VEXTOR-175068 format. One line per field, with one value per residue: residue number from 1; x, y, z of N, C-alpha, C in turn. Coordinates in Angstrom, 1 decimal, decimal comma. Layout:
# residues N
resi = NUM	... $
n_c1 = X	... $
n_c2 = Y	... $
n_c3 = Z	... $
ca_c1 = X	... $
ca_c2 = Y	... $
ca_c3 = Z	... $
c_c1 = X	... $
c_c2 = Y	... $
c_c3 = Z	... $
This chain:
# residues 174
resi = 1	2	3	4	5	6	7	8	9	10	11	12	13	14	15	16	17	18	19	20	21	22	23	24	25	26	27	28	29	30	31	32	33	34	35	36	37	38	39	40	41	42	43	44	45	46	47	48	49	50	51	52	53	54	55	56	57	58	59	60	61	62	63	64	65	66	67	68	69	70	71	72	73	74	75	76	77	78	79	80	81	82	83	84	85	86	87	88	89	90	91	92	93	94	95	96	97	98	99	100	101	102	103	104	105	106	107	108	109	110	111	112	113	114	115	116	117	118	119	120	121	122	123	124	125	126	127	128	129	130	131	132	133	134	135	136	137	138	139	140	141	142	143	144	145	146	147	148	149	150	151	152	153	154	155	156	157	158	159	160	161	162	163	164	165	166	167	168	169	170	171	172	173	174 $
n_c1 = -40,4	-40,7	-40,4	-37,5	-37,2	-34,9	-32,8	-30,7	-28,1	-26,1	-23,2	-21,4	-23,6	-26,0	-28,0	-27,5	-26,7	-29,1	-30,9	-29,8	-30,1	-32,8	-33,4	-32,1	-33,6	-36,0	-35,7	-36,5	-35,6	-32,8	-29,5	-26,7	-23,4	-20,8	-17,9	-15,4	-14,4	-15,7	-17,0	-19,2	-21,3	-24,1	-25,2	-24,2	-25,6	-28,2	-27,9	-27,4	-29,9	-31,5	-30,5	-31,4	-34,1	-34,2	-33,0	-30,9	-27,5	-24,8	-21,4	-18,6	-15,4	-12,5	-9,4	-7,2	-8,4	-9,5	-9,1	-8,6	-11,4	-13,0	-12,5	-13,8	-16,4	-16,6	-16,3	-18,5	-20,7	-20,2	-20,4	-23,1	-24,3	-23,8	-22,5	-19,2	-16,6	-13,2	-11,1	-8,4	-7,3	-4,4	-1,9	-3,7	-6,8	-10,0	-12,2	-14,8	-18,1	-21,0	-24,5	-26,9	-30,3	-32,7	-32,4	-33,2	-33,0	-30,5	-27,7	-25,1	-21,9	-19,6	-19,6	-18,3	-19,0	-18,9	-18,5	-17,1	-17,6	-20,3	-20,5	-18,3	-16,9	-17,0	-19,3	-21,1	-24,2	-26,2	-29,4	-31,4	-34,2	-34,2	-34,4	-32,7	-30,3	-29,8	-29,3	-26,8	-25,1	-25,4	-24,2	-21,5	-20,9	-21,2	-19,1	-16,8	-17,2	-17,1	-14,4	-13,2	-12,1	-12,7	-12,0	-9,2	-9,4	-9,3	-6,1	-4,5	-6,1	-5,8	-3,0	-2,8	-4,3	-2,8	-0,4	-1,4	-2,0	0,5	1,7	0,0	0,4	2,7	1,9	-0,1	-2,8	-5,1 $
n_c2 = -153,2	-154,6	-153,0	-153,7	-156,2	-158,5	-158,8	-160,9	-161,2	-162,8	-163,1	-164,6	-163,2	-163,0	-161,2	-158,9	-156,4	-155,6	-155,4	-153,3	-151,2	-151,1	-150,3	-147,8	-146,6	-146,4	-144,4	-141,5	-139,1	-139,0	-140,3	-141,9	-143,0	-145,1	-146,2	-148,3	-149,4	-148,5	-149,1	-149,8	-149,1	-149,3	-149,0	-146,5	-145,0	-145,3	-143,8	-141,3	-140,9	-140,7	-138,4	-136,6	-136,7	-135,2	-136,2	-136,1	-136,9	-138,2	-139,1	-141,0	-141,9	-144,1	-142,5	-143,6	-145,1	-143,5	-143,4	-144,4	-146,4	-145,8	-143,1	-142,0	-142,6	-141,1	-138,5	-138,2	-138,6	-136,5	-134,3	-134,6	-133,8	-135,0	-135,0	-135,5	-136,9	-137,5	-139,9	-141,4	-142,9	-142,2	-144,5	-146,4	-147,6	-146,4	-148,5	-149,1	-150,3	-149,4	-148,4	-146,0	-145,4	-142,9	-142,4	-144,7	-147,3	-149,7	-150,9	-153,3	-155,0	-157,3	-156,6	-154,7	-151,9	-152,9	-154,3	-156,7	-157,6	-158,2	-160,1	-162,0	-162,3	-163,9	-162,6	-160,6	-159,1	-157,4	-156,2	-154,0	-152,5	-150,3	-148,1	-147,5	-148,9	-147,7	-145,1	-145,5	-146,2	-143,8	-142,0	-142,9	-142,6	-139,7	-139,0	-140,0	-138,6	-135,9	-135,7	-136,2	-135,0	-132,7	-133,6	-132,3	-129,8	-129,5	-129,2	-130,0	-132,1	-134,0	-134,5	-135,5	-137,9	-139,2	-139,7	-141,4	-143,6	-144,4	-145,0	-146,9	-149,6	-150,2	-150,4	-152,5	-152,5	-153,8 $
n_c3 = 85,9	89,0	92,2	94,0	92,8	91,4	88,7	86,8	84,5	82,0	79,9	77,2	74,8	76,3	76,6	77,9	76,8	75,3	77,4	78,9	77,1	76,9	79,6	79,6	77,7	79,1	80,9	82,8	83,9	84,7	84,2	85,4	84,8	85,3	83,9	83,0	80,6	77,5	74,5	73,1	70,6	70,2	72,8	73,4	71,4	72,5	74,8	73,7	72,4	74,7	75,8	73,9	74,5	76,7	79,0	81,7	81,5	83,1	83,1	84,1	83,2	83,1	83,0	81,6	79,6	77,6	74,7	71,2	70,1	72,4	72,8	70,6	71,2	73,6	72,6	71,0	72,8	74,5	72,7	72,2	74,5	77,0	80,3	80,9	82,7	83,6	85,3	87,0	89,8	91,8	90,9	90,3	88,8	87,5	87,9	88,1	87,1	86,4	86,2	86,8	86,9	86,9	89,6	91,0	89,9	89,5	87,7	87,8	87,7	86,2	83,7	81,1	79,0	76,2	72,9	72,9	75,6	75,4	73,3	73,4	75,9	79,2	81,3	83,7	84,8	87,1	87,9	89,8	91,2	93,7	96,2	98,4	97,8	95,4	96,3	97,6	95,5	94,0	95,8	95,8	93,1	92,9	94,5	93,1	90,6	91,4	92,0	89,6	86,3	83,6	80,2	78,4	75,8	72,2	70,6	72,8	73,9	71,8	71,9	74,6	74,3	72,4	73,8	75,8	74,2	73,6	76,0	77,3	76,2	77,6	80,2	81,8	83,6	84,7 $
ca_c1 = -39,7	-41,2	-39,4	-36,9	-37,0	-33,6	-32,6	-29,3	-27,8	-24,8	-22,8	-21,7	-24,9	-27,1	-29,1	-27,2	-26,8	-30,5	-31,6	-29,3	-30,7	-34,2	-33,3	-31,8	-34,8	-37,1	-35,3	-37,4	-34,9	-31,4	-28,6	-25,3	-22,7	-19,3	-17,4	-13,9	-14,2	-17,0	-16,9	-20,4	-22,0	-25,5	-25,4	-23,9	-26,7	-29,3	-27,6	-27,6	-31,3	-32,0	-30,1	-32,3	-35,4	-34,1	-32,5	-29,6	-26,6	-23,4	-20,5	-17,2	-14,5	-11,1	-8,6	-6,3	-9,2	-10,1	-8,3	-9,2	-12,8	-13,6	-12,4	-14,8	-17,7	-16,5	-16,5	-19,9	-21,6	-19,9	-21,0	-24,5	-24,8	-23,5	-21,4	-18,3	-15,3	-12,2	-10,3	-7,6	-6,7	-2,9	-1,4	-4,8	-7,8	-11,4	-12,6	-16,3	-19,0	-22,4	-25,4	-28,0	-31,4	-33,7	-32,1	-33,9	-32,6	-29,0	-27,1	-23,7	-21,3	-18,3	-19,8	-17,8	-19,9	-18,1	-19,0	-16,5	-18,3	-21,6	-20,4	-17,2	-16,5	-17,9	-19,5	-22,4	-24,8	-27,3	-30,2	-32,4	-34,8	-34,2	-34,0	-31,6	-29,2	-29,5	-28,6	-25,4	-24,4	-25,3	-23,2	-20,2	-20,8	-20,9	-17,7	-15,9	-17,4	-16,6	-12,9	-12,8	-11,9	-13,1	-10,8	-8,7	-10,0	-8,4	-4,8	-4,1	-6,8	-5,2	-1,7	-3,0	-4,7	-1,6	0,5	-2,1	-1,8	1,9	2,0	-0,8	0,9	3,7	1,3	-1,4	-3,1	-6,3 $
ca_c2 = -153,9	-154,4	-152,5	-154,7	-157,4	-158,6	-159,4	-161,2	-161,6	-163,3	-163,1	-163,9	-163,2	-163,3	-160,2	-157,7	-155,1	-155,3	-155,0	-152,0	-150,3	-151,0	-149,5	-146,4	-146,0	-146,2	-143,3	-140,4	-137,9	-139,0	-141,5	-141,8	-144,2	-145,3	-147,2	-148,5	-149,5	-148,2	-149,1	-150,3	-148,0	-149,4	-148,4	-145,1	-144,5	-145,2	-142,7	-140,1	-140,7	-140,3	-136,9	-135,8	-136,7	-134,3	-136,9	-135,6	-138,0	-137,9	-140,2	-141,0	-142,9	-144,1	-141,6	-144,3	-145,7	-142,6	-143,5	-145,3	-146,4	-145,1	-141,7	-141,6	-142,6	-140,0	-137,2	-138,2	-138,3	-135,1	-133,4	-134,8	-133,2	-135,7	-134,4	-136,5	-136,6	-138,6	-140,0	-142,6	-142,6	-142,5	-145,9	-147,3	-147,3	-146,3	-149,8	-149,3	-150,5	-149,4	-147,5	-145,7	-144,7	-142,2	-142,5	-145,8	-148,6	-149,8	-152,1	-153,4	-156,3	-157,3	-156,2	-153,5	-151,5	-153,1	-155,4	-158,0	-158,0	-158,7	-161,2	-162,9	-162,5	-164,3	-161,4	-160,7	-157,8	-157,5	-155,0	-154,0	-151,2	-150,3	-146,7	-147,5	-149,3	-146,6	-143,9	-145,8	-146,0	-142,4	-141,4	-143,3	-141,9	-138,3	-138,9	-140,1	-137,6	-134,7	-135,7	-136,3	-133,7	-132,7	-133,8	-131,1	-129,6	-129,1	-129,9	-130,6	-133,4	-134,9	-134,9	-136,4	-139,2	-139,8	-140,2	-142,5	-144,8	-144,8	-145,5	-148,0	-150,9	-150,5	-150,6	-153,2	-152,4	-154,4 $
ca_c3 = 86,9	90,4	93,1	94,8	92,1	90,9	87,4	86,6	83,1	81,8	78,5	76,0	74,1	77,2	76,6	78,8	76,0	75,0	78,7	79,2	76,1	77,4	80,8	79,2	77,0	80,0	81,8	82,8	84,3	84,8	84,0	85,8	84,3	85,6	82,9	82,8	79,1	76,8	73,1	72,5	69,9	70,4	74,1	73,2	70,7	73,4	75,7	72,9	72,3	76,0	76,0	73,0	75,1	77,8	80,1	82,2	81,5	83,6	82,9	84,5	82,5	83,5	82,1	80,7	78,6	76,7	73,5	70,3	70,0	73,5	72,6	69,7	72,0	74,5	71,9	70,5	73,9	75,0	71,8	72,3	75,7	78,3	81,1	81,0	83,4	83,6	86,5	87,4	91,1	91,7	90,9	90,1	87,7	87,8	87,4	88,3	85,9	86,9	85,6	87,7	86,1	87,6	91,1	91,6	89,4	89,4	87,0	88,1	87,5	85,6	82,3	80,5	78,0	75,0	72,1	73,4	76,8	75,0	72,4	73,5	77,2	80,2	82,0	84,4	85,2	88,0	87,9	90,8	91,6	95,2	96,5	99,4	97,1	94,4	97,0	97,9	94,2	93,7	96,6	95,2	91,8	93,1	95,1	92,0	89,6	91,9	91,9	88,2	85,6	82,2	79,3	77,7	74,5	71,0	70,4	74,1	74,0	70,9	72,5	75,7	73,8	71,7	74,9	76,4	73,3	73,6	77,4	77,7	76,0	78,6	81,5	81,8	85,1	85,1 $
c_c1 = -40,4	-40,1	-38,9	-36,6	-35,5	-33,5	-31,1	-29,2	-26,4	-24,5	-21,7	-23,1	-26,0	-28,1	-28,7	-27,3	-28,2	-31,2	-31,1	-29,9	-32,1	-34,3	-33,0	-33,0	-36,0	-36,8	-36,2	-36,7	-33,4	-30,7	-27,2	-24,6	-21,3	-18,8	-15,9	-13,7	-15,6	-16,7	-18,1	-21,3	-23,5	-25,9	-25,2	-25,1	-27,9	-29,1	-27,8	-29,1	-32,0	-31,7	-31,1	-33,7	-35,4	-33,6	-31,1	-28,6	-25,2	-22,6	-19,2	-16,5	-13,2	-10,3	-7,8	-7,1	-9,7	-9,1	-9,0	-10,7	-13,5	-13,5	-13,4	-16,2	-17,7	-16,9	-18,0	-20,9	-21,4	-20,6	-22,6	-25,1	-24,5	-22,4	-20,4	-17,0	-14,5	-11,4	-9,5	-6,9	-5,2	-2,6	-2,5	-5,7	-9,2	-12,1	-14,1	-17,0	-20,4	-23,2	-26,6	-29,1	-32,4	-33,6	-32,7	-33,4	-31,1	-28,7	-25,6	-23,2	-20,0	-18,4	-19,3	-18,8	-19,2	-18,8	-18,4	-17,2	-19,6	-21,4	-19,4	-16,9	-17,5	-18,1	-20,9	-22,9	-26,0	-28,0	-31,2	-32,9	-35,0	-33,6	-32,8	-30,3	-28,8	-28,8	-27,2	-24,6	-24,3	-24,3	-21,8	-20,0	-20,4	-19,5	-16,7	-16,0	-16,9	-15,1	-12,4	-12,7	-12,4	-11,8	-10,5	-9,4	-8,9	-7,1	-4,3	-4,8	-6,1	-3,8	-1,8	-3,4	-3,6	-0,7	-0,1	-1,9	-0,4	2,3	1,2	-0,3	2,0	3,1	0,0	-1,8	-4,4	-6,1 $
c_c2 = -153,6	-153,9	-153,6	-156,0	-157,4	-159,4	-159,7	-161,7	-162,0	-163,2	-164,1	-164,2	-163,6	-162,2	-159,0	-156,4	-154,7	-154,8	-153,6	-150,9	-150,1	-150,1	-148,1	-145,8	-145,7	-145,0	-142,1	-139,0	-137,9	-140,4	-141,1	-143,1	-144,1	-146,4	-147,2	-148,5	-149,3	-148,1	-149,6	-149,2	-148,1	-148,8	-146,9	-144,4	-144,3	-144,0	-141,3	-139,8	-140,2	-138,8	-136,1	-135,8	-135,8	-135,0	-136,4	-136,8	-137,5	-139,2	-140,0	-142,2	-142,9	-143,4	-142,4	-145,0	-144,8	-142,4	-144,4	-145,2	-145,7	-143,6	-141,2	-141,6	-141,4	-138,7	-137,1	-137,9	-136,9	-134,1	-133,4	-134,2	-133,9	-134,9	-135,5	-136,0	-137,8	-138,7	-141,4	-142,2	-142,9	-143,9	-146,9	-147,0	-147,1	-147,5	-150,1	-149,5	-150,5	-148,3	-147,3	-144,9	-144,2	-142,3	-143,6	-147,2	-148,6	-151,1	-152,1	-154,8	-156,2	-156,7	-154,8	-153,2	-151,6	-154,3	-156,7	-158,5	-158,7	-160,0	-162,3	-163,3	-163,2	-163,1	-161,5	-159,2	-158,1	-156,1	-155,1	-152,6	-151,2	-148,9	-146,7	-147,9	-148,2	-145,4	-144,2	-145,7	-144,6	-141,7	-141,7	-142,6	-140,4	-138,1	-139,0	-139,0	-136,2	-134,6	-135,7	-135,0	-133,8	-133,0	-132,5	-131,0	-129,4	-129,9	-130,6	-132,0	-134,4	-135,4	-135,8	-137,8	-139,9	-140,4	-141,4	-143,8	-145,3	-145,5	-146,7	-149,4	-151,3	-150,8	-151,3	-153,3	-153,1	-155,7 $
c_c3 = 88,3	91,3	93,9	94,0	91,5	89,6	87,3	85,1	83,0	80,3	78,4	75,5	75,1	77,4	77,4	78,0	75,7	76,3	79,1	78,3	76,5	78,6	80,5	78,5	77,9	80,9	81,6	83,1	84,3	84,6	84,5	85,4	84,7	84,7	82,8	81,3	78,5	75,3	72,4	71,9	70,1	71,8	74,1	72,5	71,6	74,4	74,9	72,7	73,6	76,2	75,1	73,6	76,4	79,1	80,5	82,3	82,0	83,6	83,5	83,8	83,2	82,5	81,1	79,5	77,5	75,5	72,5	70,2	71,2	73,4	71,6	70,4	72,9	73,8	71,4	71,6	74,4	74,0	71,8	73,5	77,0	79,0	81,4	81,8	83,4	84,9	86,5	88,7	91,0	91,9	90,6	88,9	88,3	87,2	87,6	87,0	86,5	86,2	86,6	86,8	87,0	89,1	91,8	91,2	89,1	88,6	87,4	87,8	86,8	84,1	81,9	79,3	76,6	74,2	72,5	74,6	76,4	74,2	72,6	75,0	78,1	81,2	82,8	84,7	86,0	88,0	89,0	91,0	93,1	95,6	97,4	98,6	96,1	95,1	97,3	96,6	93,8	94,5	96,1	93,9	92,0	93,7	93,9	91,0	90,1	91,9	90,5	87,5	84,2	81,4	78,7	76,4	73,4	70,9	71,7	74,2	73,1	71,4	73,7	75,3	73,1	72,8	75,6	75,6	73,4	75,0	77,7	77,3	77,0	79,9	81,4	83,3	85,5	85,7 $
């Protein structure tokens, strides 16, 4: 990608997933990811492969979404070496959806990192390599990540996830 060039993708089936995997695979040092919903195993596998290559991967998820399939992805990425934190601002949600690769390339848009977003939903993703833009996204990511917390371990984690499953049908906040 030429610095400053803009790529725009749309779904369903518009190639967002494949482009994100390609972007992750091209990483040389770091990946920051803010994701409201993340259930796409192929993107998760690309992140795990990046970690195995020595790439530093930091992720922030919305606390309310770490249940079900996203909980499995969370656990897999955490076990693989990603630094993952959770946050939901009081009365709100961590609704960001963006990816920063090597402090220079940013992907953002409506696209949640889910199979539905790739194959069923009308979604969009924009990708640009621009140092100034990347610095702004990095600053926002660091602000959110520094306020977020690690998920509890063991039985406490299981209990918190159970409670999230029970509460989330009662509260639709998106």
